[in-house]
N, C-alpha and C positions, 0 to 999 in steps of 0.2 A: 503495498499500499504505500501511496505517493505521500509525504512530509508536504503538510500546509502550514506555511509561512503567512502570519499577519504581517502586512507590511503599510508604513503611512507614509505619502508624500506631499509635498507641501508646493503647494502654488500661489509662488510669488508674483505679487505684480510690483512693477515701480512705481514712480512719478510719471513715467512717460505712458503709461498702460502698458508697459513690455511684459511678459512673463519670463520668467528665468527657466531655461532649459539646459540640464545636464547631459553630457555624454560618456557614457560608461566606456570604462578604460578597458583594454585590452584583456587586463587581467583578470575581469568580474564574469561571474554568470551574464549570458547573451550581452558580449560586446560589442562595441561599434555602434549601439543604436542608442538612440535618446529619453530621457526621463526626466518625469520630475524628482528633484532630488529627495531624499530621506530615507528611512530604513526601519528595520525590524524593529515591533513594539515588545517590549521585555516586559516580564511576569512585575506586575505591580504597578504598572504605568497607564494612564490613561491617552488617550491618542495625542492631545494635545501635548504634556510634556514629553513622550516618545516621539514627536516629530522635531519640536524645539530641541531636545538632544542631540538628535541625531544631526540636524544641519548647522548645531554647533560646532560639531566632532566632523562633519564632512567638509564643511563649507567655511566653519571660523566666521563666522556671525551670527547674529543675535536674531530671532524671529516672534513674532508672536501667531502662533497658530489659533484659526477659529473655528469655523464650520466646516463641517461635513460636504464636498463639493460632488464627487463620485466614490462609489463604493463598488468592486468587482472583482468575481472570481475566477483568474484565469488558469489553467491547466498547461504547464510545458511539461516536457519531454520527462523531467525528472522530478520534478516537484508542485505543487499546488500554492498559487498565491492568491491572497485575499489580502488584493490594492485600496487602500483608502486614503483618497486624495482630500487634502484639507486647505482652503482659503487663507493663507498667511500674508503676514506682511514682515518687512523689515525693522527692525527695532536698533541695531547698532550693528554698525562691520559693512563691510561688502562682501562678497561671496567671494572664497577663492579654491579653485579646483585644485583640493590635499588628493583626491580620492578617483575624482572625474577625470578624462581626459581634456575636455575641454566646457565653459560655461557659457551660454550667450542669453543676450534678451532679444524675443520675437514679440512682435505684436498678435493678436489672438487671429487675426486673419492670416496670418503665415506661419502658425503652427503645423501644417500639413505640408509643408516644404520639407520637414525633417523624417527621417526612417527613424520610426518611435518604436520601442519593446512594445512588443504585442499586450501586454498586460495593461500597458499606460494608454492606448489607442481610447478605450471610451471615456478616460478623464479628460483627453484631450479635445473627444469630440465635444463635451460639456462644458469644455472652457469657452471653445469656439462658439458655443451655443447659445453664452453668456450674453455674447455681443448682440446677435441677433434678437433674441427675446429682447434688449435693452431698447434696440432701435424700433421695436416694431410694438412700443409700450407709450 
């Protein structure tokens, strides 16, 4: 039976309404694909605590994690990921790629220009659709 891993991801938007995207390194599982940065939820952590810790560890900056944007379960060849994406805002510092090969800021409408890790695609679609919904209000 495959192991299920609970993971949180940060959808961080800057003052220019751009979203932070992270390129998985060649040493990570699912290499050379883009993702919203984040990591595993540890025992005893709530989603926001886990995300704030992971971003501090991976990107050397502080965020405030907010509400869930998307929750999706995706089955890879060797494991199952329960990916929970949360809206987040940068509190202090600038993101630094310590584990990823690159970080870029992209407008929502340009997110589909990247090759995303399969588990992240539903969250990407929801983030892109947020602007569509806002424009239709």
